[in-house]
C-alpha positions in Angstrom: -13.6 -4.5 -33.2 -9.9 -5.3 -33.2 -7.5 -3.7 -30.7 -4.1 -3.1 -32.2 -0.9 -4.4 -30.7 0.1 -0.7 -29.9 -2.6 -0.6 -27.2 -1.1 -3.6 -25.5 2.4 -2.2 -25.7 1.3 1.1 -24.3 -0.6 -0.7 -21.5 2.6 -2.6 -20.7 5.0 0.4 -21.0 2.9 3.0 -19.2 3.0 1.4 -15.7 6.8 1.0 -16.1 7.3 4.7 -17.0 5.3 5.6 -13.8 6.9 2.9 -11.6 10.6 3.6 -12.2 10.5 7.3 -11.0 8.2 6.3 -8.1 10.7 3.6 -6.9 13.6 6.0 -7.2 11.7 8.7 -5.3 10.8 6.1 -2.6 14.4 5.2 -2.0 15.6 8.8 -2.0 12.9 9.7 0.6 13.6 6.6 2.6 17.3 7.5 2.8 16.6 11.1 3.6 14.3 10.1 6.5 16.8 7.6 7.8 19.5 10.2 7.8 17.3 12.8 9.4 16.3 10.4 12.2 20.0 9.5 12.7 21.0 13.2 12.9 18.1 13.9 15.3 19.3 11.1 17.5 22.9 12.4 17.4 21.7 15.9 18.3 19.7 14.6 21.2 16.2 15.4 20.0 15.1 11.7 19.9 16.2 9.2 22.5 
């Protein structure tokens, strides 16, 4: 049984399609948490 080249292409492209939004989300959440901690420190909630 031969596996077509399309299978290999989809196996290669699929993780990239998943990874790019995941990386973008990671950086957005990281920035949001960093800013939230900074604001909490400024407000005096965290010392």
